[in-house]
N, CA and C atoms of all chains as a GROMACS GRO file, in nm:
protein
  651
    1MET      N    1  14.457   3.460   6.715
    1MET     CA    2  14.306   3.531   6.676
    1MET      C    3  14.244   3.578   6.791
    2ALA      N    4  14.197   3.713   6.799
    2ALA     CA    5  14.149   3.751   6.921
    2ALA      C    6  13.997   3.816   6.866
    3ARG      N    7  13.905   3.776   6.964
    3ARG     CA    8  13.773   3.820   6.911
    3ARG      C    9  13.747   3.915   7.033
    4ILE      N   10  13.721   4.077   6.964
    4ILE     CA   11  13.695   4.162   7.034
    4ILE      C   12  13.546   4.226   7.015
    5ALA      N   13  13.459   4.261   7.088
    5ALA     CA   14  13.328   4.317   7.048
    5ALA      C   15  13.268   4.229   6.949
    6GLY      N   16  13.249   4.121   6.979
    6GLY     CA   17  13.145   4.028   6.920
    6GLY      C   18  13.231   3.954   6.797
    7VAL      N   19  13.189   4.007   6.670
    7VAL     CA   20  13.256   3.915   6.553
    7VAL      C   21  13.419   3.951   6.503
    8ASN      N   22  13.454   4.064   6.584
    8ASN     CA   23  13.581   4.100   6.497
    8ASN      C   24  13.702   4.012   6.537
    9ILE      N   25  13.785   3.971   6.445
    9ILE     CA   26  13.883   3.896   6.450
    9ILE      C   27  14.005   3.966   6.382
   10PRO      N   28  14.068   4.073   6.453
   10PRO     CA   29  14.194   4.114   6.376
   10PRO      C   30  14.311   4.029   6.389
   11THR      N   31  14.394   4.069   6.281
   11THR     CA   32  14.504   3.974   6.264
   11THR      C   33  14.646   4.011   6.320
   12ASN      N   34  14.757   3.976   6.268
   12ASN     CA   35  14.860   3.994   6.339
   12ASN      C   36  14.924   4.109   6.307
   13LYS      N   37  14.844   4.240   6.294
   13LYS     CA   38  14.866   4.369   6.284
   13LYS      C   39  14.908   4.440   6.414
   14ARG      N   40  14.941   4.559   6.411
   14ARG     CA   41  14.957   4.648   6.520
   14ARG      C   42  14.814   4.663   6.596
   15VAL      N   43  14.824   4.669   6.731
   15VAL     CA   44  14.688   4.693   6.793
   15VAL      C   45  14.615   4.803   6.736
   16THR      N   46  14.688   4.917   6.746
   16THR     CA   47  14.612   5.056   6.694
   16THR      C   48  14.548   5.031   6.545
   17ILE      N   49  14.608   4.949   6.470
   17ILE     CA   50  14.565   4.914   6.338
   17ILE      C   51  14.441   4.813   6.340
   18SER      N   52  14.442   4.714   6.408
   18SER     CA   53  14.388   4.605   6.414
   18SER      C   54  14.226   4.637   6.469
   19LEU      N   55  14.236   4.739   6.582
   19LEU     CA   56  14.131   4.767   6.645
   19LEU      C   57  14.016   4.855   6.555
   20ARG      N   58  14.087   4.904   6.451
   20ARG     CA   59  14.007   4.975   6.351
   20ARG      C   60  13.925   4.873   6.258
   21TYR      N   61  13.946   4.744   6.272
   21TYR     CA   62  13.863   4.666   6.199
   21TYR      C   63  13.717   4.645   6.252
   22ILE      N   64  13.704   4.713   6.382
   22ILE     CA   65  13.588   4.700   6.448
   22ILE      C   66  13.504   4.847   6.409
   23TYR      N   67  13.378   4.811   6.373
   23TYR     CA   68  13.286   4.938   6.327
   23TYR      C   69  13.265   5.021   6.429
   24GLY      N   70  13.309   5.140   6.415
   24GLY     CA   71  13.298   5.261   6.526
   24GLY      C   72  13.420   5.284   6.587
   25ILE      N   73  13.511   5.219   6.564
   25ILE     CA   74  13.675   5.247   6.610
   25ILE      C   75  13.744   5.309   6.496
   26GLY      N   76  13.785   5.406   6.498
   26GLY     CA   77  13.872   5.464   6.394
   26GLY      C   78  14.015   5.482   6.467
   27PRO      N   79  14.092   5.569   6.397
   27PRO     CA   80  14.232   5.607   6.409
   27PRO      C   81  14.226   5.675   6.571
   28THR      N   82  14.141   5.770   6.590
   28THR     CA   83  14.151   5.826   6.719
   28THR      C   84  14.097   5.732   6.828
   29ASN      N   85  13.989   5.664   6.829
   29ASN     CA   86  13.950   5.573   6.922
   29ASN      C   87  14.059   5.465   6.964
   30ALA      N   88  14.116   5.410   6.843
   30ALA     CA   89  14.202   5.300   6.868
   30ALA      C   90  14.326   5.355   6.950
   31GLN      N   91  14.380   5.461   6.894
   31GLN     CA   92  14.494   5.538   6.977
   31GLN      C   93  14.455   5.562   7.117
   32GLU      N   94  14.326   5.602   7.145
   32GLU     CA   95  14.301   5.642   7.287
   32GLU      C   96  14.293   5.517   7.382
   33ILE      N   97  14.230   5.414   7.292
   33ILE     CA   98  14.209   5.278   7.395
   33ILE      C   99  14.370   5.236   7.428
   34CYS      N  100  14.462   5.232   7.326
   34CYS     CA  101  14.595   5.208   7.358
   34CYS      C  102  14.664   5.289   7.462
   35ASP      N  103  14.639   5.444   7.454
   35ASP     CA  104  14.712   5.514   7.551
   35ASP      C  105  14.669   5.474   7.695
   36LYS      N  106  14.513   5.470   7.695
   36LYS     CA  107  14.460   5.470   7.821
   36LYS      C  108  14.513   5.310   7.904
   37LEU      N  109  14.509   5.213   7.824
   37LEU     CA  110  14.559   5.078   7.859
   37LEU      C  111  14.715   5.099   7.889
   38GLY      N  112  14.792   5.160   7.825
   38GLY     CA  113  14.936   5.179   7.856
   38GLY      C  114  14.992   5.067   7.722
   39ILE      N  115  14.913   5.042   7.631
   39ILE     CA  116  14.998   4.926   7.551
   39ILE      C  117  15.068   5.018   7.445
   40PRO      N  118  15.200   4.962   7.428
   40PRO     CA  119  15.286   5.034   7.311
   40PRO      C  120  15.240   5.026   7.200
   41ALA      N  121  15.262   5.146   7.099
   41ALA     CA  122  15.204   5.116   6.948
   41ALA      C  123  15.273   5.023   6.875
   42GLU      N  124  15.387   4.971   6.899
   42GLU     CA  125  15.454   4.891   6.833
   42GLU      C  126  15.397   4.737   6.860
   43ARG      N  127  15.323   4.716   6.950
   43ARG     CA  128  15.289   4.570   6.997
   43ARG      C  129  15.177   4.527   6.896
   44ARG      N  130  15.203   4.400   6.849
   44ARG     CA  131  15.099   4.339   6.762
   44ARG      C  132  14.988   4.270   6.830
   45VAL      N  133  14.878   4.237   6.799
   45VAL     CA  134  14.795   4.171   6.854
   45VAL      C  135  14.814   4.036   6.908
   46ASN      N  136  14.900   3.957   6.817
   46ASN     CA  137  14.930   3.822   6.864
   46ASN      C  138  15.041   3.835   6.976
   47GLN      N  139  15.112   3.945   7.004
   47GLN     CA  140  15.189   3.940   7.127
   47GLN      C  141  15.105   4.011   7.252
   48LEU      N  142  14.999   4.037   7.233
   48LEU     CA  143  14.930   4.071   7.352
   48LEU      C  144  14.904   3.939   7.461
   49SER      N  145  14.897   3.997   7.590
   49SER     CA  146  14.864   3.879   7.690
   49SER      C  147  14.713   3.870   7.692
   50ASP      N  148  14.651   3.740   7.745
   50ASP     CA  149  14.533   3.724   7.767
   50ASP      C  150  14.452   3.845   7.835
   51ASP      N  151  14.541   3.889   7.942
   51ASP     CA  152  14.474   4.004   8.044
   51ASP      C  153  14.467   4.129   7.968
   52GLU      N  154  14.547   4.175   7.870
   52GLU     CA  155  14.549   4.276   7.785
   52GLU      C  156  14.422   4.281   7.700
   53VAL      N  157  14.421   4.175   7.647
   53VAL     CA  158  14.288   4.152   7.551
   53VAL      C  159  14.168   4.150   7.614
   54LEU      N  160  14.164   4.113   7.740
   54LEU     CA  161  14.039   4.126   7.841
   54LEU      C  162  14.026   4.270   7.861
   55LYS      N  163  14.119   4.321   7.905
   55LYS     CA  164  14.111   4.483   7.942
   55LYS      C  165  14.059   4.538   7.812
   56ILE      N  166  14.115   4.531   7.689
   56ILE     CA  167  14.052   4.604   7.573
   56ILE      C  168  13.900   4.584   7.545
   57ARG      N  169  13.879   4.437   7.549
   57ARG     CA  170  13.737   4.403   7.539
   57ARG      C  171  13.643   4.470   7.635
   58GLU      N  172  13.668   4.465   7.778
   58GLU     CA  173  13.591   4.537   7.886
   58GLU      C  174  13.591   4.696   7.844
   59MET      N  175  13.689   4.745   7.806
   59MET     CA  176  13.681   4.902   7.781
   59MET      C  177  13.587   4.942   7.669
   60ILE      N  178  13.601   4.845   7.562
   60ILE     CA  179  13.537   4.879   7.440
   60ILE      C  180  13.372   4.855   7.476
   61ASP      N  181  13.352   4.756   7.548
   61ASP     CA  182  13.206   4.731   7.604
   61ASP      C  183  13.154   4.848   7.674
   62ARG      N  184  13.234   4.903   7.765
   62ARG     CA  185  13.194   4.996   7.851
   62ARG      C  186  13.183   5.126   7.800
   63ASP      N  187  13.299   5.176   7.707
   63ASP     CA  188  13.321   5.316   7.678
   63ASP      C  189  13.276   5.346   7.548
   64TYR      N  190  13.257   5.248   7.455
   64TYR     CA  191  13.224   5.289   7.328
   64TYR      C  192  13.102   5.207   7.283
   65ARG      N  193  13.054   5.273   7.170
   65ARG     CA  194  12.929   5.209   7.107
   65ARG      C  195  12.980   5.178   6.952
   66VAL      N  196  12.979   5.048   6.934
   66VAL     CA  197  13.041   4.974   6.836
   66VAL      C  198  12.938   4.886   6.771
   67GLU      N  199  12.969   4.854   6.637
   67GLU     CA  200  12.897   4.744   6.564
   67GLU      C  201  12.744   4.751   6.563
   68GLY      N  202  12.693   4.664   6.597
   68GLY     CA  203  12.537   4.641   6.575
   68GLY      C  204  12.452   4.766   6.650
   69ASP      N  205  12.504   4.785   6.779
   69ASP     CA  206  12.443   4.894   6.860
   69ASP      C  207  12.464   5.041   6.753
   70LEU      N  208  12.589   5.060   6.746
   70LEU     CA  209  12.616   5.199   6.642
   70LEU      C  210  12.526   5.196   6.520
   71ARG      N  211  12.530   5.069   6.424
   71ARG     CA  212  12.461   5.071   6.312
   71ARG      C  213  12.298   5.104   6.357
   72ARG      N  214  12.251   5.044   6.450
   72ARG     CA  215  12.112   5.053   6.503
   72ARG      C  216  12.082   5.220   6.535
   73GLU      N  217  12.186   5.276   6.591
   73GLU     CA  218  12.168   5.411   6.635
   73GLU      C  219  12.171   5.492   6.500
   74VAL      N  220  12.265   5.470   6.412
   74VAL     CA  221  12.251   5.548   6.273
   74VAL      C  222  12.145   5.524   6.204
   75ALA      N  223  12.082   5.395   6.197
   75ALA     CA  224  11.965   5.356   6.127
   75ALA      C  225  11.860   5.445   6.176
   76MET      N  226  11.857   5.441   6.321
   76MET     CA  227  11.737   5.515   6.413
   76MET      C  228  11.733   5.659   6.355
   77ASN      N  229  11.842   5.721   6.358
   77ASN     CA  230  11.847   5.855   6.328
   77ASN      C  231  11.795   5.878   6.203
   78ILE      N  232  11.851   5.803   6.094
   78ILE     CA  233  11.785   5.832   5.946
   78ILE      C  234  11.652   5.832   5.933
   79LYS      N  235  11.610   5.718   6.017
   79LYS     CA  236  11.462   5.670   6.023
   79LYS      C  237  11.370   5.788   6.073
   80ARG      N  238  11.424   5.844   6.170
   80ARG     CA  239  11.356   5.945   6.246
   80ARG      C  240  11.320   6.071   6.142
   81LEU      N  241  11.468   6.092   6.067
   81LEU     CA  242  11.429   6.210   5.980
   81LEU      C  243  11.326   6.187   5.871
   82MET      N  244  11.334   6.044   5.833
   82MET     CA  245  11.239   5.984   5.717
   82MET      C  246  11.089   6.022   5.765
   83ASP      N  247  11.067   5.981   5.894
   83ASP     CA  248  10.934   5.966   5.954
   83ASP      C  249  10.881   6.098   5.986
   84LEU      N  250  10.987   6.216   5.996
   84LEU     CA  251  10.940   6.346   6.052
   84LEU      C  252  10.876   6.425   5.921
   85GLY      N  253  10.919   6.390   5.785
   85GLY     CA  254  10.890   6.460   5.672
   85GLY      C  255  10.956   6.588   5.661
   86CYS      N  256  11.078   6.579   5.696
   86CYS     CA  257  11.162   6.705   5.673
   86CYS      C  258  11.245   6.695   5.567
   87TYR      N  259  11.300   6.793   5.510
   87TYR     CA  260  11.376   6.796   5.416
   87TYR      C  261  11.484   6.687   5.399
   88ARG      N  262  11.565   6.670   5.500
   88ARG     CA  263  11.660   6.587   5.473
   88ARG      C  264  11.610   6.450   5.472
   89GLY      N  265  11.490   6.420   5.547
   89GLY     CA  266  11.414   6.298   5.538
   89GLY      C  267  11.378   6.256   5.389
   90LEU      N  268  11.334   6.354   5.312
   90LEU     CA  269  11.263   6.336   5.187
   90LEU      C  270  11.411   6.303   5.111
   91ARG      N  271  11.546   6.370   5.138
   91ARG     CA  272  11.619   6.339   5.060
   91ARG      C  273  11.676   6.192   5.076
   92HIS      N  274  11.678   6.153   5.203
   92HIS     CA  275  11.709   6.005   5.241
   92HIS      C  276  11.612   5.902   5.166
   93ARG      N  277  11.495   5.940   5.159
   93ARG     CA  278  11.382   5.878   5.095
   93ARG      C  279  11.421   5.841   4.950
   94ARG      N  280  11.454   5.966   4.896
   94ARG     CA  281  11.471   5.961   4.752
   94ARG      C  282  11.592   5.902   4.702
   95GLY      N  283  11.672   5.884   4.795
   95GLY     CA  284  11.823   5.844   4.769
   95GLY      C  285  11.917   5.934   4.720
   96LEU      N  286  11.878   6.068   4.735
   96LEU     CA  287  11.964   6.163   4.682
   96LEU      C  288  12.059   6.224   4.785
   97PRO      N  289  12.163   6.313   4.749
   97PRO     CA  290  12.237   6.362   4.861
   97PRO      C  291  12.161   6.454   4.969
   98VAL      N  292  12.206   6.436   5.085
   98VAL     CA  293  12.151   6.517   5.174
   98VAL      C  294  12.186   6.650   5.206
   99HIS      N  295  12.319   6.653   5.196
   99HIS     CA  296  12.410   6.789   5.228
   99HIS      C  297  12.398   6.906   5.140
  100GLY      N  298  12.317   6.904   5.050
  100GLY     CA  299  12.300   7.033   4.948
  100GLY      C  300  12.391   7.028   4.841
  101GLN      N  301  12.451   6.911   4.813
  101GLN     CA  302  12.537   6.884   4.705
  101GLN      C  303  12.458   6.912   4.570
  102ARG      N  304  12.533   6.926   4.458
  102ARG     CA  305  12.454   6.945   4.327
  102ARG      C  306  12.416   6.791   4.289
  103THR      N  307  12.316   6.790   4.215
  103THR     CA  308  12.276   6.662   4.166
  103THR      C  309  12.246   6.689   4.001
  104HIS      N  310  12.276   6.772   3.935
  104HIS     CA  311  12.272   6.807   3.798
  104HIS      C  312  12.370   6.702   3.739
  105THR      N  313  12.485   6.698   3.797
  105THR     CA  314  12.586   6.605   3.752
  105THR      C  315  12.653   6.526   3.893
  106ASN      N  316  12.722   6.445   3.860
  106ASN     CA  317  12.778   6.388   4.000
  106ASN      C  318  12.674   6.312   4.101
  107ALA      N  319  12.693   6.320   4.212
  107ALA     CA  320  12.624   6.253   4.323
  107ALA      C  321  12.603   6.115   4.280
  108ARG      N  322  12.672   6.057   4.245
  108ARG     CA  323  12.690   5.903   4.182
  108ARG      C  324  12.664   5.806   4.313
  109THR      N  325  12.748   5.840   4.426
  109THR     CA  326  12.740   5.766   4.537
  109THR      C  327  12.612   5.745   4.584
  110ARG      N  328  12.539   5.865   4.582
  110ARG     CA  329  12.402   5.812   4.649
  110ARG      C  330  12.298   5.783   4.546
  111LYS      N  331  12.308   5.818   4.420
  111LYS     CA  332  12.217   5.786   4.290
  111LYS      C  333  12.237   5.661   4.238
  112GLY      N  334  12.361   5.588   4.266
  112GLY     CA  335  12.391   5.455   4.204
  112GLY      C  336  12.431   5.477   4.081
  113LYS      N  337  12.469   5.399   4.011
  113LYS     CA  338  12.506   5.379   3.868
  113LYS      C  339  12.407   5.450   3.758
  114ALA      N  340  12.460   5.531   3.678
  114ALA     CA  341  12.391   5.600   3.579
  114ALA      C  342  12.320   5.495   3.507
  115VAL      N  343  12.184   5.536   3.482
  115VAL     CA  344  12.097   5.449   3.402
  115VAL      C  345  12.051   5.520   3.280
  116ALA      N  346  12.094   5.461   3.154
  116ALA     CA  347  12.063   5.523   3.032
  116ALA      C  348  11.915   5.556   3.033
  117ILE      N  349  11.873   5.670   2.988
  117ILE     CA  350  11.736   5.705   2.940
  117ILE      C  351  11.678   5.632   2.819
  118ALA      N  352  11.560   5.573   2.810
  118ALA     CA  353  11.533   5.527   2.706
  118ALA      C  354  11.487   5.612   2.598
  119GLY      N  355  11.491   5.575   2.470
  119GLY     CA  356  11.468   5.670   2.349
  119GLY      C  357  11.547   5.784   2.337
  120LYS      N  358  11.649   5.830   2.443
  120LYS     CA  359  11.717   5.926   2.383
  120LYS      C  360  11.841   5.921   2.290
  121LYS      N  361  11.830   5.971   2.193
  121LYS     CA  362  11.944   5.962   2.078
  121LYS      C  363  12.076   6.040   2.104
  122LYS      N  364  12.170   5.955   2.057
  122LYS     CA  365  12.295   6.028   2.093
  122LYS      C  366  12.334   6.100   1.962
  123VAL      N  367  12.379   6.224   1.999
  123VAL     CA  368  12.443   6.307   1.868
  123VAL      C  369  12.556   6.235   1.799
  124THR      N  370  12.536   6.222   1.666
  124THR     CA  371  12.641   6.147   1.597
  124THR      C  372  12.688   6.254   1.486
  125LYS      N  373  12.849   6.281   1.465
  125LYS     CA  374  12.884   6.366   1.390
  125LYS      C  375  12.916   6.302   1.240
  126MET      N  376  12.881   7.545   6.040
  126MET     CA  377  12.905   7.542   6.209
  126MET      C  378  12.772   7.576   6.286
  127ALA      N  379  12.784   7.507   6.386
  127ALA     CA  380  12.664   7.523   6.472
  127ALA      C  381  12.651   7.665   6.545
  128ARG      N  382  12.522   7.723   6.563
  128ARG     CA  383  12.490   7.842   6.636
  128ARG      C  384  12.532   7.836   6.778
  129SER      N  385  12.611   7.949   6.813
  129SER     CA  386  12.644   7.957   6.946
  129SER      C  387  12.514   7.939   7.052
  130VAL      N  388  12.546   7.870   7.160
  130VAL     CA  389  12.464   7.836   7.240
  130VAL      C  390  12.407   7.939   7.334
  131TRP      N  391  12.496   8.042   7.340
  131TRP     CA  392  12.447   8.162   7.454
  131TRP      C  393  12.333   8.260   7.381
  132LYS      N  394  12.323   8.212   7.246
  132LYS     CA  395  12.251   8.315   7.171
  132LYS      C  396  12.110   8.258   7.204
  133GLY      N  397  12.087   8.131   7.217
  133GLY     CA  398  11.944   8.064   7.223
  133GLY      C  399  11.902   8.049   7.068
  134PRO      N  400  11.807   7.969   7.078
  134PRO     CA  401  11.753   7.928   6.944
  134PRO      C  402  11.692   8.065   6.865
  135PHE      N  403  11.706   8.070   6.731
  135PHE     CA  404  11.654   8.208   6.658
  135PHE      C  405  11.482   8.165   6.626
  136VAL      N  406  11.424   8.247   6.662
  136VAL     CA  407  11.271   8.257   6.639
  136VAL      C  408  11.246   8.414   6.601
  137ASP      N  409  11.146   8.407   6.511
  137ASP     CA  410  11.108   8.554   6.469
  137ASP      C  411  11.008   8.587   6.586
  138GLY      N  412  11.031   8.699   6.658
  138GLY     CA  413  10.959   8.717   6.779
  138GLY      C  414  10.796   8.726   6.752
  139TYR      N  415  10.753   8.749   6.622
  139TYR     CA  416  10.603   8.777   6.639
  139TYR      C  417  10.535   8.635   6.618
  140LEU      N  418  10.614   8.511   6.588
  140LEU     CA  419  10.566   8.390   6.598
  140LEU      C  420  10.515   8.348   6.717
  141LEU      N  421  10.593   8.395   6.852
  141LEU     CA  422  10.555   8.382   6.968
  141LEU      C  423  10.398   8.419   7.014
  142ASN      N  424  10.402   8.549   6.958
  142ASN     CA  425  10.265   8.612   6.989
  142ASN      C  426  10.143   8.524   6.914
  143LYS      N  427  10.190   8.515   6.772
  143LYS     CA  428  10.073   8.427   6.723
  143LYS      C  429  10.052   8.289   6.782
  144ALA      N  430  10.156   8.228   6.818
  144ALA     CA  431  10.126   8.109   6.882
  144ALA      C  432  10.050   8.128   7.006
  145GLU      N  433  10.079   8.222   7.102
  145GLU     CA  434  10.017   8.249   7.214
  145GLU      C  435   9.874   8.270   7.187
  146THR      N  436   9.824   8.364   7.097
  146THR     CA  437   9.694   8.410   7.084
  146THR      C  438   9.620   8.288   7.020
  147SER      N  439   9.678   8.203   6.933
  147SER     CA  440   9.619   8.096   6.896
  147SER      C  441   9.578   7.986   6.999
  148ARG      N  442   9.692   7.966   7.085
  148ARG     CA  443   9.656   7.876   7.197
  148ARG      C  444   9.550   7.931   7.298
  149ALA      N  445   9.552   8.054   7.301
  149ALA     CA  446   9.448   8.118   7.402
  149ALA      C  447   9.288   8.105   7.335
  150SER      N  448   9.283   8.101   7.220
  150SER     CA  449   9.167   8.128   7.157
  150SER      C  450   9.092   7.971   7.139
  151GLY      N  451   9.205   7.887   7.155
  151GLY     CA  452   9.147   7.741   7.184
  151GLY      C  453   9.127   7.686   7.060
  152ARG      N  454   9.076   7.753   6.942
  152ARG     CA  455   9.033   7.677   6.810
  152ARG      C  456   9.185   7.630   6.749
  153ASN      N  457   9.162   7.528   6.686
  153ASN     CA  458   9.279   7.460   6.619
  153ASN      C  459   9.311   7.487   6.475
  154GLU      N  460   9.325   7.626   6.464
  154GLU     CA  461   9.317   7.682   6.313
  154GLU      C  462   9.486   7.677   6.281
  155ILE      N  463   9.490   7.681   6.133
  155ILE     CA  464   9.619   7.681   6.095
  155ILE      C  465   9.692   7.845   6.097
  156ILE      N  466   9.804   7.830   6.173
  156ILE     CA  467   9.873   7.978   6.189
  156ILE      C  468   9.951   8.015   6.054
  157LYS      N  469   9.900   8.113   5.948
  157LYS     CA  470   9.990   8.111   5.859
  157LYS      C  471  10.132   8.183   5.890
  158ILE      N  472  10.252   8.140   5.847
  158ILE     CA  473  10.349   8.209   5.857
  158ILE      C  474  10.462   8.195   5.744
  159TRP      N  475  10.532   8.309   5.758
  159TRP     CA  476  10.613   8.333   5.649
  159TRP      C  477  10.782   8.290   5.697
  160SER      N  478  10.771   8.295   5.800
  160SER     CA  479  10.930   8.275   5.855
  160SER      C  480  10.966   8.111   5.873
  161ARG      N  481  11.026   8.082   5.753
  161ARG     CA  482  11.075   7.962   5.741
  161ARG      C  483  11.202   7.916   5.813
  162ARG      N  484  11.273   8.051   5.859
  162ARG     CA  485  11.408   8.045   5.914
  162ARG      C  486  11.391   8.003   6.069
  163SER      N  487  11.253   8.022   6.121
  163SER     CA  488  11.266   8.025   6.260
  163SER      C  489  11.272   7.850   6.323
  164THR      N  490  11.327   7.862   6.443
  164THR     CA  491  11.327   7.719   6.498
  164THR      C  492  11.188   7.678   6.560
  165ILE      N  493  11.163   7.551   6.552
  165ILE     CA  494  11.065   7.518   6.621
  165ILE      C  495  11.075   7.493   6.768
  166LEU      N  496  11.003   7.573   6.852
  166LEU     CA  497  11.022   7.566   6.983
  166LEU      C  498  10.929   7.460   7.079
  167PRO      N  499  10.964   7.427   7.180
  167PRO     CA  500  10.861   7.312   7.242
  167PRO      C  501  10.723   7.388   7.268
  168GLN      N  502  10.713   7.528   7.281
  168GLN     CA  503  10.559   7.561   7.299
  168GLN      C  504  10.498   7.565   7.192
  169PHE      N  505  10.561   7.522   7.048
  169PHE     CA  506  10.472   7.515   6.929
  169PHE      C  507  10.411   7.389   6.937
  170VAL      N  508  10.452   7.297   7.012
  170VAL     CA  509  10.417   7.146   7.000
  170VAL      C  510  10.244   7.141   6.996
  171GLY      N  511  10.194   7.068   6.904
  171GLY     CA  512  10.058   7.061   6.909
  171GLY      C  513   9.980   7.149   6.809
  172LEU      N  514  10.052   7.253   6.789
  172LEU     CA  515   9.979   7.347   6.706
  172LEU      C  516   9.993   7.331   6.558
  173THR      N  517   9.948   7.360   6.457
  173THR     CA  518   9.948   7.355   6.324
  173THR      C  519   9.966   7.499   6.248
  174PHE      N  520  10.085   7.499   6.189
  174PHE     CA  521  10.121   7.601   6.103
  174PHE      C  522  10.126   7.582   5.944
  175GLY      N  523  10.084   7.693   5.894
  175GLY     CA  524  10.099   7.684   5.734
  175GLY      C  525  10.223   7.772   5.703
  176VAL      N  526  10.330   7.673   5.673
  176VAL     CA  527  10.452   7.734   5.623
  176VAL      C  528  10.440   7.773   5.484
  177TYR      N  529  10.480   7.879   5.454
  177TYR     CA  530  10.462   7.932   5.309
  177TYR      C  531  10.596   7.859   5.240
  178ASN      N  532  10.596   7.826   5.121
  178ASN     CA  533  10.697   7.786   5.020
  178ASN      C  534  10.711   7.839   4.936
  179GLY      N  535  10.684   7.976   4.913
  179GLY     CA  536  10.663   8.057   4.795
  179GLY      C  537  10.549   8.055   4.710
  180HIS      N  538  10.460   7.959   4.724
  180HIS     CA  539  10.355   7.910   4.646
  180HIS      C  540  10.240   7.907   4.726
  181LYS      N  541  10.233   7.811   4.836
  181LYS     CA  542  10.125   7.782   4.907
  181LYS      C  543  10.174   7.772   5.059
  182PHE      N  544  10.060   7.785   5.139
  182PHE     CA  545  10.090   7.748   5.258
  182PHE      C  546  10.074   7.595   5.298
  183LEU      N  547  10.186   7.536   5.347
  183LEU     CA  548  10.155   7.399   5.350
  183LEU      C  549  10.150   7.380   5.499
  184PRO      N  550  10.053   7.306   5.546
  184PRO     CA  551  10.001   7.249   5.676
  184PRO      C  552  10.122   7.166   5.742
  185VAL      N  553  10.160   7.211   5.862
  185VAL     CA  554  10.268   7.150   5.929
  185VAL      C  555  10.230   7.120   6.072
  186GLN      N  556  10.183   7.008   6.108
  186GLN     CA  557  10.138   6.981   6.242
  186GLN      C  558  10.248   6.945   6.333
  187VAL      N  559  10.292   7.043   6.437
  187VAL     CA  560  10.422   7.032   6.493
  187VAL      C  561  10.422   6.919   6.613
  188SER      N  562  10.509   6.824   6.589
  188SER     CA  563  10.503   6.734   6.713
  188SER      C  564  10.639   6.729   6.777
  189GLU      N  565  10.652   6.671   6.878
  189GLU     CA  566  10.767   6.674   6.977
  189GLU      C  567  10.919   6.640   6.912
  190ASN      N  568  10.912   6.546   6.792
  190ASN     CA  569  11.021   6.531   6.752
  190ASN      C  570  11.087   6.643   6.662
  191MET      N  571  10.987   6.741   6.628
  191MET     CA  572  11.026   6.854   6.514
  191MET      C  573  11.085   6.945   6.603
  192VAL      N  574  11.104   6.950   6.733
  192VAL     CA  575  11.153   7.059   6.818
  192VAL      C  576  11.297   7.058   6.781
  193GLY      N  577  11.351   7.186   6.744
  193GLY     CA  578  11.494   7.213   6.712
  193GLY      C  579  11.516   7.226   6.553
  194HIS      N  580  11.425   7.177   6.473
  194HIS     CA  581  11.438   7.204   6.331
  194HIS      C  582  11.369   7.346   6.306
  195LYS      N  583  11.392   7.364   6.173
  195LYS     CA  584  11.322   7.494   6.129
  195LYS      C  585  11.208   7.467   6.050
  196PHE      N  586  11.114   7.578   6.034
  196PHE     CA  587  11.006   7.527   5.980
  196PHE      C  588  11.015   7.519   5.830
  197GLY      N  589  11.107   7.581   5.792
  197GLY     CA  590  11.121   7.570   5.628
  197GLY      C  591  11.163   7.417   5.598
  198GLU      N  592  11.218   7.326   5.662
  198GLU     CA  593  11.247   7.206   5.648
  198GLU      C  594  11.128   7.126   5.618
  199PHE      N  595  11.023   7.156   5.669
  199PHE     CA  596  10.880   7.084   5.647
  199PHE      C  597  10.794   7.152   5.533
  200SER      N  598  10.852   7.240   5.464
  200SER     CA  599  10.765   7.287   5.341
  200SER      C  600  10.883   7.311   5.225
  201PRO      N  601  10.882   7.201   5.137
  201PRO     CA  602  10.982   7.194   5.037
  201PRO      C  603  10.928   7.290   4.912
  202THR      N  604  11.024   7.371   4.884
  202THR     CA  605  11.014   7.482   4.790
  202THR      C  606  11.036   7.430   4.652
  203ARG      N  607  11.080   7.331   4.618
  203ARG     CA  608  11.099   7.280   4.497
  203ARG      C  609  11.018   7.155   4.455
  204THR      N  610  10.951   7.168   4.329
  204THR     CA  611  10.885   7.024   4.288
  204THR      C  612  10.986   6.933   4.231
  205PHE      N  613  10.950   6.804   4.285
  205PHE     CA  614  11.075   6.686   4.235
  205PHE      C  615  11.014   6.663   4.114
  206THR      N  616  11.111   6.687   4.005
  206THR     CA  617  11.082   6.617   3.889
  206THR      C  618  11.179   6.518   3.860
  207GLY      N  619  11.162   6.395   3.865
  207GLY     CA  620  11.240   6.286   3.825
  207GLY      C  621  11.195   6.210   3.713
  208HIS      N  622  11.294   6.126   3.678
  208HIS     CA  623  11.245   6.023   3.578
  208HIS      C  624  11.189   5.897   3.641
  209SER      N  625  11.055   5.839   3.595
  209SER     CA  626  11.000   5.756   3.649
  209SER      C  627  11.101   5.616   3.645
  210ALA      N  628  11.191   5.628   3.543
  210ALA     CA  629  11.288   5.493   3.542
  210ALA      C  630  11.382   5.494   3.656
  211ASP      N  631  11.408   5.603   3.721
  211ASP     CA  632  11.500   5.602   3.814
  211ASP      C  633  11.454   5.515   3.948
  212LYS      N  634  11.330   5.504   3.966
  212LYS     CA  635  11.282   5.431   4.074
  212LYS      C  636  11.368   5.284   4.074
  213LYS      N  637  11.355   5.227   3.966
  213LYS     CA  638  11.442   5.095   3.961
  213LYS      C  639  11.572   5.098   4.005
  214ALA      N  640  11.630   5.223   3.972
  214ALA     CA  641  11.776   5.239   3.987
  214ALA      C  642  11.798   5.270   4.148
  215LYS      N  643  11.707   5.338   4.192
  215LYS     CA  644  11.716   5.332   4.368
  215LYS      C  645  11.712   5.239   4.434
  216ARG      N  646  11.627   5.170   4.404
  216ARG     CA  647  11.570   5.055   4.495
  216ARG      C  648  11.588   4.920   4.405
  217GLY      N  649  11.707   4.864   4.430
  217GLY     CA  650  11.710   4.756   4.329
  217GLY      C  651  11.700   4.605   4.410
   0.00000   0.00000   0.00000
């Protein structure tokens, strides 16, 4: 069990895979970290020496914005748009898609589950 | 895709003149503009623009955070017609 960047405890998977359990580190960043520290891709987390774990931890602390900090940054960006009163902010406020997608149908990820309209009769044959 | 940096921000030229004259006059009156496509520049900060949305000129007080956005973003062209029941669904 290795704790990196606060709460994350990746398992006995390959280093490149388990690093991705950290919010803010995806395939590219995980690969980059391993390359920079010279850790072979086949190495698993439980085979890492304490020194290597420490190096990874330091590197993430220094060069990457992860977890709480990143979440806060994203939330701040959205909040900025909402306070500004611009179109994108309005879409965030309403919980509708922001990037110009259609809302006539679909858009269920943003709108949530469909709610039946009260009083609307179904057509029966 | 983002606009090339070497072109600089896009602004309709007459806006600069309008802003200049309104600054010079000193009175804080609404500058009516149709150019929704223009970028908000730092020199517009503090002025109030009436941005046309195809129907009315909506007053937009330019603040520092707005720099880099377009005028049109602050003047919605569509009336939002939602179902009141949707409110429950959005924020549960």
